[in-house]
Residue frames relative to the residue before (quaternion, step in Angstrom):
aa qw qx qy qz dx dy dz
X 1.0000 0.0000 0.0000 0.0000 0.00 0.00 0.00
X 0.6515 0.5162 -0.2937 0.4720 3.53 1.05 -0.77
X 0.5929 0.5795 -0.3415 0.4428 3.52 1.16 -0.72
X 0.6849 0.4873 -0.2950 0.4543 3.49 0.96 -1.06
X 0.6427 0.5387 -0.3315 0.4322 3.69 1.05 -0.72
X 0.6325 0.5249 -0.3160 0.4739 3.51 1.07 -0.95
X 0.6539 0.5341 -0.3008 0.4435 3.53 0.84 -1.07
X 0.6911 0.4706 -0.2996 0.4595 3.52 0.75 -1.03
X 0.6472 0.5235 -0.3218 0.4512 3.61 0.97 -0.77
X 0.6375 0.5093 -0.2827 0.5043 3.60 1.13 -0.66
X 0.6186 0.5212 -0.3327 0.4848 3.55 1.01 -0.82
X 0.6695 0.4649 -0.3189 0.4836 3.77 0.91 -0.95
X 0.6355 0.4934 -0.3871 0.4504 3.71 0.84 -0.78
X 0.6322 0.5490 -0.3059 0.4531 3.65 0.88 -1.14
X 0.7284 0.4448 -0.2548 0.4547 3.63 0.74 -0.91
X 0.6780 0.4460 -0.3104 0.4949 3.66 0.90 -0.87
X 0.6546 0.4848 -0.3577 0.4567 3.69 0.82 -0.66
X 0.6033 0.5406 -0.3720 0.4533 3.62 1.20 -0.60
X 0.6666 0.4963 -0.3150 0.4583 3.48 0.91 -0.89
X 0.6315 0.5876 -0.3020 0.4058 3.49 1.08 -0.95
X 0.5399 0.6460 -0.3789 0.3842 3.55 1.18 -0.45
X 0.7381 0.3815 -0.1741 0.5285 3.47 1.19 -0.92
X 0.6343 0.5273 -0.3237 0.4635 3.62 1.27 -0.05
X 0.6553 0.5280 -0.3311 0.4269 3.62 1.05 -0.69
X 0.3878 -0.7773 0.4464 0.2146 3.66 -1.10 0.50
X 0.7057 0.3728 -0.2922 0.5269 3.52 1.13 0.53
X 0.5634 -0.6107 0.4354 0.3464 3.64 -1.16 0.60
X 0.6030 0.5481 -0.3909 0.4280 3.66 0.96 -0.53
X 0.6508 0.5201 -0.2770 0.4789 3.58 1.00 -1.12
X 0.6703 0.4990 -0.2856 0.4691 3.56 0.94 -0.83
X 0.6122 0.5300 -0.3426 0.4764 3.52 1.04 -0.77
X 0.7265 0.4739 -0.2518 0.4293 3.60 0.72 -1.08
X 0.6574 0.4731 -0.3383 0.4792 3.70 1.08 -0.63
X 0.5890 0.5734 -0.3572 0.4435 3.53 1.23 -0.68
X 0.6390 0.5485 -0.3022 0.4466 3.51 0.97 -0.96
X 0.6289 0.5200 -0.3149 0.4847 3.59 1.08 -1.12
X 0.6409 0.5625 -0.3263 0.4079 3.67 0.96 -0.82
X 0.7170 0.4485 -0.2303 0.4815 3.48 1.04 -1.05
X 0.6268 0.5217 -0.3596 0.4535 3.53 1.11 -0.53
X 0.6081 0.5533 -0.3372 0.4586 3.56 1.16 -0.61
X 0.6367 0.5108 -0.2907 0.4992 3.47 1.15 -0.84
X 0.6182 0.5458 -0.3221 0.4650 3.50 0.99 -0.83
X 0.6654 0.4845 -0.3007 0.4816 3.57 0.80 -0.93
X 0.5743 0.5438 -0.3622 0.4933 3.69 0.94 -0.82
X 0.6741 0.4917 -0.3225 0.4469 3.72 0.74 -1.01
X 0.6132 0.5714 -0.2977 0.4571 3.51 1.05 -0.76
X 0.6625 0.5065 -0.2880 0.4708 3.51 1.02 -0.89
X 0.6639 0.4464 -0.2967 0.5216 3.70 1.12 -0.38
X 0.4944 -0.6890 0.3841 0.3650 3.65 1.27 0.17
X 0.3964 0.6912 -0.4597 0.3922 3.38 1.23 0.73
X 0.0642 -0.8702 0.4869 0.0407 3.57 1.03 1.07
X 0.7339 0.4393 -0.2991 0.4231 3.64 0.47 -1.03
X 0.6536 0.4791 -0.3121 0.4959 3.71 0.84 -0.73
X 0.6760 0.5238 -0.2997 0.4229 3.60 0.86 -0.90
X 0.7094 0.4696 -0.2429 0.4660 3.44 0.99 -1.03
X 0.6442 0.5250 -0.2878 0.4759 3.49 1.19 -0.77
X 0.6160 0.5657 -0.3197 0.4455 3.55 1.16 -0.67
X 0.6153 0.5359 -0.2774 0.5072 3.52 1.18 -1.11
X 0.7121 0.4759 -0.2825 0.4320 3.55 0.45 -1.25
X 0.7288 0.4645 -0.2866 0.4133 3.64 0.70 -1.17
X 0.7268 0.4658 -0.2705 0.4262 3.43 0.87 -0.96
X 0.5835 0.5273 -0.3627 0.5000 3.63 1.08 -0.53
X 0.6455 0.4992 -0.3016 0.4932 3.67 0.91 -0.97
X 0.6643 0.5350 -0.3127 0.4180 3.55 0.77 -0.95
X 0.6545 0.4812 -0.2899 0.5061 3.55 0.91 -0.96
X 0.6396 0.5119 -0.3566 0.4491 3.63 0.79 -0.74
X 0.6461 0.5148 -0.2932 0.4812 3.61 0.99 -0.95
X 0.6149 0.5634 -0.3263 0.4450 3.56 0.92 -0.84
X 0.6644 0.5073 -0.2990 0.4602 3.52 0.94 -1.14
X 0.6278 0.5429 -0.3173 0.4588 3.57 0.99 -1.02
X 0.7111 0.4178 -0.2930 0.4837 3.71 0.70 -0.98
X 0.5575 0.5737 -0.4449 0.4027 3.69 0.94 -0.36
X 0.7001 0.4835 -0.2238 0.4753 3.44 1.08 -1.24
X 0.7241 0.4715 -0.2645 0.4283 3.59 0.88 -0.84
X 0.7824 0.3537 -0.1910 0.4757 3.56 0.83 -0.90
X 0.7503 0.4066 -0.2118 0.4763 3.50 1.04 -0.89
X 0.3500 -0.7656 0.4616 0.2799 3.66 1.33 -0.26
X 0.5512 0.6610 -0.3617 0.3582 3.55 1.07 0.45
X 0.3127 -0.6557 0.6142 0.3081 3.51 -1.12 0.15
X 0.2958 -0.8166 0.4726 0.1495 3.50 -0.24 1.35
X 0.6050 0.5425 -0.4083 0.4159 3.61 1.12 -0.05
X 0.7297 0.4547 -0.1837 0.4765 3.55 1.29 -0.63
X 0.6561 0.4998 -0.3049 0.4763 3.59 1.16 -0.61
X 0.2528 -0.7917 0.5387 0.1384 3.58 -0.47 1.13
X 0.0961 0.7937 -0.5868 0.1286 3.68 -0.84 0.81
X 0.4498 -0.6467 0.5593 0.2582 3.60 -1.21 0.56
X 0.2575 -0.7827 0.5483 0.1430 3.32 -1.06 0.99
X 0.6741 0.4082 -0.2630 0.5566 3.47 1.45 0.15
X 0.0946 -0.7779 0.6208 0.0209 3.50 -0.98 1.03
X 0.8139 0.1144 -0.1381 0.5527 3.56 -0.87 0.91
X 0.0726 -0.8870 0.4556 0.0205 3.56 0.96 1.15
X 0.6285 0.5410 -0.3761 0.4132 3.71 0.80 -0.63
X 0.7364 0.3921 -0.2469 0.4930 3.52 0.80 -0.97
X 0.5614 0.5849 -0.3781 0.4469 3.55 1.08 -0.49
X 0.7146 0.4334 -0.2808 0.4720 3.60 0.85 -0.91
X 0.6319 0.5382 -0.3434 0.4394 3.54 1.14 -0.59
X 0.6345 0.5048 -0.2831 0.5122 3.52 1.17 -0.84
X 0.7014 0.4851 -0.3228 0.4105 3.58 0.80 -0.67
X 0.6074 0.5553 -0.2802 0.4942 3.53 1.20 -0.80
X 0.7234 0.4418 -0.2718 0.4558 3.54 0.92 -1.00
X 0.5853 0.5410 -0.3706 0.4769 3.57 1.17 -0.52
X 0.6609 0.5258 -0.3113 0.4357 3.52 0.85 -0.96
X 0.6556 0.5381 -0.2841 0.4471 3.53 0.98 -0.94
X 0.6815 0.5096 -0.2584 0.4572 3.43 1.08 -0.99
X 0.6855 0.4391 -0.2744 0.5119 3.62 0.92 -0.83
X 0.6129 0.5123 -0.3683 0.4756 3.67 0.86 -0.73
X 0.6528 0.5049 -0.3092 0.4727 3.70 0.82 -0.99
X 0.6349 0.5331 -0.3196 0.4588 3.61 0.91 -0.84
X 0.7243 0.4611 -0.2487 0.4483 3.42 0.87 -1.02
X 0.7149 0.4204 -0.2582 0.4955 3.60 1.05 -0.49
X 0.7999 0.3818 -0.1987 0.4183 3.55 0.84 -0.68
X 0.6345 0.5144 -0.3316 0.4721 3.55 1.28 -0.33
X 0.4158 -0.7110 0.4724 0.3138 3.68 -0.59 0.86
X 0.4040 -0.7121 0.5270 0.2279 3.47 -1.07 0.93
X 0.4287 -0.7220 0.4413 0.3165 3.67 -0.92 0.79
X 0.5525 -0.5978 0.4964 0.3016 3.45 -1.40 0.52
X 0.4702 -0.6485 0.4919 0.3412 3.58 -1.01 0.70
X 0.2096 -0.7309 0.6428 0.0932 3.52 -1.35 0.79
X 0.8011 0.1482 -0.1711 0.5541 3.61 -0.64 1.00
X 0.5445 -0.6268 0.4752 0.2912 3.44 -1.47 -0.31
X 0.6016 -0.5637 0.3968 0.4035 3.62 -0.95 0.42
X 0.5175 -0.6070 0.4755 0.3709 3.51 -1.26 0.50
X 0.6590 -0.5434 0.3527 0.3822 3.43 -1.40 0.58
X 0.7784 0.1708 -0.1038 0.5951 3.66 0.98 -0.70
X 0.3020 -0.8141 0.4807 0.1220 3.44 -0.09 1.43
X 0.6833 0.5226 -0.2814 0.4251 3.45 0.93 -0.88
X 0.6342 0.5288 -0.2645 0.4982 3.55 1.14 -0.71
X 0.6892 0.4857 -0.2592 0.4711 3.52 0.96 -0.96
X 0.6593 0.4922 -0.3161 0.4724 3.57 1.12 -0.83
X 0.6307 0.5415 -0.3338 0.4445 3.50 0.99 -0.75
X 0.6353 0.5135 -0.2943 0.4960 3.58 1.05 -0.94
X 0.6916 0.4669 -0.3147 0.4524 3.57 0.79 -0.92
X 0.7017 0.4169 -0.3313 0.4733 3.78 0.89 -0.60
X 0.8186 0.3147 -0.1526 0.4556 3.55 0.66 -1.03
X 0.2915 -0.7762 0.5219 0.2003 3.68 1.18 -0.44
X 0.8067 -0.2187 0.2052 0.5092 3.52 -0.93 -0.84
X 0.6381 0.5434 -0.3764 0.3948 3.65 1.09 -0.03
X 0.3243 0.7651 -0.5090 0.2243 3.61 1.22 0.15
X 0.7050 0.4590 -0.3063 0.4455 3.58 0.72 -0.88
X 0.6126 0.5376 -0.3756 0.4411 3.56 0.99 -0.58
X 0.6702 0.5033 -0.3113 0.4479 3.62 1.06 -0.90
X 0.6312 0.5338 -0.3261 0.4585 3.52 1.07 -0.67
X 0.6883 0.4630 -0.2736 0.4868 3.54 1.07 -0.55
X 0.6941 0.4920 -0.2677 0.4522 3.56 1.03 -0.85
X 0.6058 0.5895 -0.3769 0.3788 3.68 1.05 -0.73
X 0.7132 0.3835 -0.3374 0.4800 3.77 0.68 -0.54
X 0.5942 0.5154 -0.4026 0.4683 3.55 1.06 -0.41
X 0.6437 0.5073 -0.3615 0.4445 3.69 0.91 -0.60
X 0.6588 0.5055 -0.3070 0.4650 3.56 1.01 -0.78
X 0.6280 0.5352 -0.3114 0.4714 3.57 1.00 -0.79
X 0.6346 0.5190 -0.3052 0.4845 3.61 1.13 -0.78
X 0.6416 0.4888 -0.3242 0.4942 3.69 0.91 -0.76
X 0.6946 0.4438 -0.3364 0.4555 3.64 0.77 -0.81
X 0.6494 0.5048 -0.3432 0.4535 3.65 1.07 -0.57
X 0.5998 0.5484 -0.3511 0.4649 3.55 1.06 -0.64
X 0.6390 0.5548 -0.2986 0.4412 3.48 1.04 -0.80
X 0.6665 0.4979 -0.2625 0.4888 3.40 0.96 -1.01
X 0.6989 0.4686 -0.2620 0.4726 3.53 0.89 -0.89
X 0.6553 0.4974 -0.3158 0.4727 3.63 1.11 -0.48
X 0.6023 0.5662 -0.3826 0.4126 3.59 1.10 -0.47
X 0.4335 -0.7619 0.4339 0.2082 3.48 -0.76 1.35
X 0.7360 0.1724 -0.1111 0.6452 3.61 1.32 -0.50
X 0.4403 -0.6851 0.5277 0.2414 3.33 -1.29 0.58
X 0.7160 -0.4305 0.3023 0.4590 3.55 -1.30 -0.02
X 0.7500 0.4271 -0.1829 0.4709 3.63 0.98 -0.71
X 0.4819 0.7077 -0.3830 0.3469 3.47 1.41 0.11
X 0.4501 0.7404 -0.4278 0.2571 3.64 1.33 -0.41
X 0.8036 0.3404 -0.2131 0.4394 3.49 0.90 -0.71
X 0.6164 -0.6043 0.3397 0.3736 3.56 1.21 0.49
X 0.7818 -0.3380 0.1942 0.4866 3.49 -0.93 -0.63
X 0.6137 0.4640 -0.3281 0.5481 3.52 1.44 -0.21
X 0.1111 -0.8252 0.5530 0.0302 3.48 -0.01 1.24
X 0.5468 0.5842 -0.4098 0.4380 3.70 1.17 0.05
X 0.2239 -0.8161 0.5218 0.1076 3.51 -0.11 1.25
X 0.5152 -0.6368 0.4819 0.3112 3.61 -0.87 0.99
X 0.1383 -0.7846 0.5920 0.1214 3.65 -0.91 0.81
X 0.6230 -0.5807 0.3504 0.3897 3.61 -1.03 0.65
X 0.7656 0.3568 -0.2176 0.4891 3.71 1.00 -0.40
X 0.6024 0.4759 -0.3884 0.5097 3.61 1.17 0.71
X 0.2117 -0.8017 0.5439 0.1292 3.63 -0.12 1.24
X 0.6463 0.5597 -0.3654 0.3682 3.62 0.95 -0.38
X 0.6918 0.3942 -0.2452 0.5532 3.48 1.40 -0.36
X 0.7378 -0.4563 0.2572 0.4257 3.53 0.98 0.48
X 0.5148 0.6618 -0.3862 0.3845 3.56 1.41 -0.07
X 0.6203 -0.5840 0.3982 0.3399 3.61 -1.21 0.35
X 0.3032 -0.7695 0.5006 0.2557 3.60 1.15 -0.54
X 0.4428 -0.7053 0.4962 0.2455 3.64 -1.12 0.35
């Protein structure tokens, strides 16, 4: 019973935050509610003992949303929290397409008979799923992922017009309240 309540709550959170993506008025808010939606879906996958897919969904989507926010700031030169914008274009056809897609997918999930399982699951589901998805490229992806992340961080650092310590201009010695020689009040 508790399982059904938790699953239902996560489903409502995923659906409500998915709708909120199109209702909020800034890219940052849309990014964060989309991340919440994907985290709820990832937790639901974990509830079905799909540990690998659930964790990967959560990690990938949270990281993807963070990267999207970085690129909004870096390339668009905007504060995504303060710049209002509409996430929906051509609202009438967007709504018609969304409702039609939902009905089609829900009808397919409810009306098409689900296949019966043949055989038994592998001893190590995580390893077999990783092998099925990535095949022989698993080691390559494990190596490339941190390199891609480091590249994104380096691009952000290089794209920043001023560094962290550039606030005070050429005089990097900030005046302190107890140093009258540097413009402070002294004690």
